[in-house]
N, C-alpha and C positions, 0 to 999 in steps of 0.2 A: 116707607117700605112695608110691603104686605107681610103680615106676621102669621099667615095661615101655615100650618105645619107642612102642607104639601109643597109650598114654594120655598120654605126654609130648608126642607130636606133636599129639594131639587137643586137649590143654590149651593148647598154643601157638596152635593154630588159633583157639580161642575167644578167647584174649587178643588176638590180632591183630584179630579182628572187633570186639571191644569197644572197642578204641582208636580205631576210625574214627569220624569225626564223623557219618557216616551212621547209625551205631547210635543215637546220641542222637536224630537226626531220626526214625528208625524207632520208637523208644520213645515219643517225643512223639506221633507219629501213632497208635500203638496206644492210648495213653491217651485221646486225643481220640475215636477211633472207638468204643472200648469204652464210654466215657461217653455218647456220642450214641446208642448202640444201645438203652440202657435208658431209655425215655421216662418222664417223670414222669406218674403217673396223673392228676394235676390238670390236665394239658393235654388230657385226653380220649382219650389214646392209651396203649397198654400194650404190653409186650414180647410177651405171648402172649394170644391171644383165642380163646375156644371158644364157638361159637354166639352170637356177639355179646357175650358176657360176658368180662370180663377174668379172668386167672388171677392169684391173689395172689402177691406177690413174696416167696415163701418161698425158702429155700436151694435146694430141688430145682428150683423153677421158674426162678429166675435162673440157676442152673448150666446147666440144660438149654437155655434160650433163648440165653444168651450163648455157650455152647460151640457150638451149632448155627451161629450167625452167624459165630463165629470160624473154624469149619471151612471155611465158604465163602470167607472173606477170606484166611486163611493158606494154604489149599491152593493158591491162585494167587500171592499176594504172597510167600509163603514161598519158593517156587521161585526167583523173580527176586531175592529178597534173599539167598538162600543161594548162588547161583552167581556166577561171575565171578572167583573167586580165581585160577584158572589164567591169565586175562588179566592180572591184576596181576603174577603171577610172571613172565610173559613180558615185560611192559613194563619191569619193574625189573631184568631180567637174572638173577634168582635161579633161574629155572626150569631153566637149564642146570646150575646147582650141585645142585639137588634131583635132577635126572635122573642125575647122576654119582655120587650117594651109593650105598652098598651096600644100602640099603633096597629091599625087593622091591616089585613093583607093588601087590600086595594090601595091604601095610602102608601105602603112601602113599595109596591110594584109601580104605581103611577109616578111616585117621586123619582125612582130610579130611571124610569122611562123618560121623564122630563129632563133629567140630568143628561142622559145620553143624547137626546135630541138637541139640547142646548149646546153640548160639546161638538156634535157633528155640524151644527149650524155655524159655530165659530170656525171650524176647519173649512167649511164652504166659503165663509167670509174671507179667509186667507187666500183661498183659490181665486175668488173674484177680485180681490185687491191686486193680486199678481197679474191677472188678465187686464185690469185697468192700466197697470204700469206698462204692460206690453203694448196696449193700445196707444199710449202716449208716445212710444218709441217707433212702433211699426204701423199704427192704424191710419185710416183715412177718415178725415172729418173729426168733429168734436166728440168728446166723451159724453154720452147721454146716459146719466146714471139711472134714470127711471126705466130706460129700456133694459139695462142690465138687471135691475132689481125685479122687474116684471118677469123676464125670461127665467132668471134663476129661481124665483119663487114658484112659478108654474111647473118647471121641469124637475127641480131638485128637492123641493120640500116634501112632496109625497114619497120620494125615494128615501129621504132621511127618516121620515116617520115609519116607513116599513122596515128599514134596516134596524132601527132602534127597537121596534116592537118585536121583531124576530129575535134580536139579541136578548131582550128581557125574558121572552118566553123560554129560550134555551137555558138561561141562567136560573129560571124559576122552577123548572121541572128536571129532576135529577137524571132521567134517562137521556136527556139532550145536553147535559153539561160537559160532555167530553167531545171526542172526535166525531161521534155520531151526529151531534148537532152541527158541527162545522161542515161535515161532508153533505149532510142533508140540505143545508142552506146553499151550498155550492151547486147542488142539483137544481134547486129552486131558481137560483140566479141564472143558470144556463137556460132554464125554461122561459124565464122572462125575456131573455135576449131573443128568443125565437119570434116574439111578437114584432120586434123591430124589422125582421125580415119578411114575415108573412103578411104584414100590413100592406106591403107593396102590391100584393095580389088583390087587395080590396075585398069586398064581400063580407063574409062572416068574420074573417080574421080582423078586418078593420073595425068591426063593431066591438071587438074585445080589446081595443087599444087601452081602455081604462085599467086593464089588468097589468099593463106594462108600467111598473112603478119607476123604471129608469127614465121614462120620457122619450125613449128613442123613437117609438112609433109616432108620437105627436110631432116630434122634431122633423122626421122625414115627411110627414103629411104637410107640415107648415112650409117646408122648403119646396115640396112638389107643387104646392098651390101658387108659388111665385114664378116657377119656371116651367116651360112646356117641354119637358124631357124627363126621362127616367135615368139618364146617364149623369149621375151625381155622386159625390163622395164627400165624406167628412173625416178629416184626419190630415196627416201630412201627405198630401197628394201632389204628384207632378202635374203641371199644367202647360199649355201651349201659350207662350208669351205673345205670339202673333195674333191671337184672338182677343177681341175686346172683352174686358172684365165685366161681370155682372154686378149690379148694385141692388141689394135687397131693400125693401121699404122699411121705414122706421118701426112700424107696428106690424107684427106678424100674427097675432093671436086673435082668433075669432071667439065669439061667445060659446060656440059648441066645444071648442078645445078647452076653454076655461071650465066649463061644466064637467068635462071628462077628467080634468086634473083634480077638481074638487072631489069628484066621486072616487078617484084613486086615493086621495088623502083620507077619505072616510074609510075605505076598504083597508087601507094600511093599518088602521087601528085594531082590526079584528083579532090579530094574535094576542092582544092584551087580555081578551076575555078568558081564554084558557090559562093564560099566565097567572091571573088572579086566583082562579079556582084550583090550579095545580101547584101553587106556590108552596114550597117545602118549609118555609119559615125557619130554615136552619135547624130543623128537628133532627137530632142524632139518629133516629131510626129511619129517616128518609134520605139523608145526605150527610156524608163525611168527607173531609178533605182527602182526596186521593183514593177513596174507597168506593163511594157511591157510583162514580163513573165507571170503574172497572167492573162493577157487579153486573151491569146491564149492557155494556158495550159489545156489539157483535164481534168487533176486532179483538176484544179481550177474550171472548169465547174461542175464537180461532187460535189466539196465542196459547190458551190453555190446552187445546187439542194438540198443538205442535210443541208443547213444552219439552218432550224428549229430545227435540233437535238441539236444545241448549247444551246437551252433553258434548257436542262436537267442539264446543268452545273451550273445553278443558285444556287442550294443548296450548291454545292461545293465551289463556290465563297463566299457565305455568311459564310460558316464555316471557310474559309481561312481568312476572315476579322476578325472573332471573335477569332481565334486561335493565340496567341501571339508567337513571336520569329520565328526561322527558319522553324518550322513546318507549320505555316500559309503561309510563303513565298513559300515553296515547293509546297503546294497545289495550291496556286495562279499561280505559274509557270506552273504546269500541266494543270490547267484550261485554261490558255492563249494558250498553245500549242494545246489543243483540240479544243478550240474555233476558232482558226485560220485554223484548218483542221478538219471540222466536219466529213469527211469520216473516220477519225481515230476513232471517237466515234462508228460508225457502225462496224468498224473492231474489236474494243475491245469487243463490245457486242457479236459479232459472235464468237470470240475466247473464251470468258468466257462461253458462252453456249456450244460450241463445246467441251471445256475441261471437262465440267461436264457431258455431255450427250452422246458424241460419243463413239463407242467401243474402247477398248484399242489398237487394231491394227491400228487404224486410227490416233492415237495421234502423232506419229512421223511426219506424213505429216502435221498435223495441227501445230505442233511446228515449222517446217520449214517455213510455210506460215506466222505464227505470227512473227517469227524472222526477216524475210526480210521486212515485213511491219513496224515493230518497228525500224529497222535499218535506213530505208529511212526517217521515221518521225524524229528520234533523230538526224540525220545528219544535219537537218535544224535547229532544236531547239537549238542546242549548239552554233550556230552563229547568232541567231535571232536578238540580240541587235545590232550586227555589221552590218548586212544586212539592218536593219531599220535605221541606222545612229544615234542610241541613246546609243552607248556603253559608251560614256563619261558621259551621264546622269545617267545611271545605276551604273557606277563606283563611282559616287559622293554621293550615298546614304550611310548610315552607314554600315560598313563592307566592302565597296568598291569592288574591282575586286575579291578579295579572296572569299568573301561571295557569289558573283554572280556565280563564278565557282562552289563552293560547292552546291549552290542551283540548278544549271543546271544539275550537276551530279546526285543529289538526285531525281530531277524530271525525268530524263531519267531512273533511277533505278525504280522509282515508276511506270512509264509507262510500263517498261519491265515486272514488276510483274503483271500489269493488263492484258498484252497480253499473258503472259506465266505462270502466277502463278497457275492457276487452273490445268494445266498439271503437274506441279511439285507436287501439292497437291495430284493428282490421283496417281502418281508414288511413293509418299512417303509411301504409305501403303505396296506396293509389292516390290519396288526397291528403298530404301532410298538413295543409292549412286547415282543413276541416277537422282533422284530429287535434290540432293545436287549439281550435275553437272549443272543442269538447273539454279539454283540460283547463283552458282559461275560464270557461263558464263555470266549471266546478269550483275553481278557486274563488271566483267572484261571488257565487251564490253561498258558498261556505262562509265567506267573510260576512256577508249580509245576515245569514242565519245567526252567527255568533254575536254580531254587533247588535242587531235588533232584539235578540233575546236578552242581552245584558242591559240594554237601555230600557226596554219595556217591562222586563221581568215576567213576560207572558209569551207563549208561543204564537199568539194569534196575530201579532203585528207582521211578523215574517210570513206566516201562513197565508194571510189574506193577500198581501202583495205578491207572494209567490204564485198563488193560484190565478190571480188576475193576469200576471205577466205570462204565465204558462198558456192561458187561453188566448191572449193576444199573439203569443209567439206561434202557436199552431195555426192561427188564422191568417197570419201575415206572410206573404211570399214576396221575394224580390227586394227586401230591405235588409241590408247587412247588419244594421244596428239592432234589429229585432231578432236576429238569429243568434241568440246568446250561446247556445251549445252546439251550433252547427246542424240543427235539425233539418233545415231545408237545403243546406249546402250553399247558402248565400253569404256566409261570413267571410270576411277578408282578413288578411294578416293584420291590417290596421285596427279593425274593430275587435278582433280577438285580443290583440295586445292592449287595447283600451280596457276591455273587461278584466284582463289580468291585473292591470295597474289599479283599476277601481277596487278589485277584491283585496289587493294588498293594502290599499289605502284604508279600506274598512277595517282590516286587521290592525293597522297602526292606530286608527282612531279608537278602536275598542281597547287596545293595550294602554293607550294614553288615558282613557276614561277610567280604566280599572285602577290606575295608580292613584287617582284622586278619590276613589271610592273609599 
């Protein structure tokens, strides 16, 4: 075993991540997502479709299709899953001990980066194993392991390196340790996705494919090199069973593509350079748990300017004090969330007024805006006690952890109704199924926010998955299962009921887990 401090610290980092219950939740989510990505051709849909005909599920096709979709998912979720270790060190008090050690800044930053990369690679391994199992059940031809390894390495390793590098940079520089870093990376991720679309036009855009760390541009180019058409799709796509299926060759990657992906891997390391020079080393004058982030966050500045709005919560808090039992506790929790983020009060007021007064054609856009604002707000509220260091105190009150979990879920649900309830009320007159989809989606997402916050003890697991799902939702039309809150009007009574059941199941799972805690 290599005894170099870099590898010892990196191995310890991986072990710490593997011991967290959130890792189990992440693996289960990866397995579920990877299985759902590969549609059974008997359902009339296929992972890859070319000119209306499906592509046979050979090793090269499944590897290319699954790796492309995994690149989109992990390039966003991987960042939110990889970061947050600095916050844990600050809350536990071990950060000062780490900063006082003789280890250099470069050693500490690189070891944390290696640990994050190793952990992401393990998650990608779980994704690939699930794809292999799906190949055994639904695939055509033998499982060619080298084809999978080559495709996953070329498409996904640069993505994992970039996500880990950005996560370490945001954890190393105090101005990016809060929501500012989360939202900045989301903007960067959306910019990367544009390369996958612009590369189809060729020219200068194609020459910048090495900046697409997700690998989408290279995957599209590889697929286009095998078929003489631009009518192609990757995902759960309907196909014409009367057309003969396509068969991709075993090896898809040229030397030029390999060089581009190697260049992407090298460029993915660049965020580590500022991370080393800007590393706060847990110095109290540069970063403190729960303080440094608020000092520089633009959202915190906005909340400071809107602090007088918190006065409107006084009647709510008085009602919560008079109302006995869980009802008063839920109202108090909502009041605490809004008091800590006065900008949310203004956002709720705008959503309430817009839902009642705006024309019907504008409501889907208002719903999308309200949904993303609510998601960002609730991602923090479900882990508020943990971030503030008072989780043990709130668990000691009557009802303990279980009541706290249910209270936070109910508070998230109530806030969702405040953000989006008027829209559901408007739709209930003309389209009751769509209105029910809004309510069912709020229940489902509230349950996931509370469950993921309890399991991971960090808001970023839910936030990463939520932002990715939100992006997919607004880009997908005609698929009822992707219309979680009735945004496109594609949701059916069956899919809305399924989301309602899934949300209640998440609440039951969280309540059961809280009893064991």
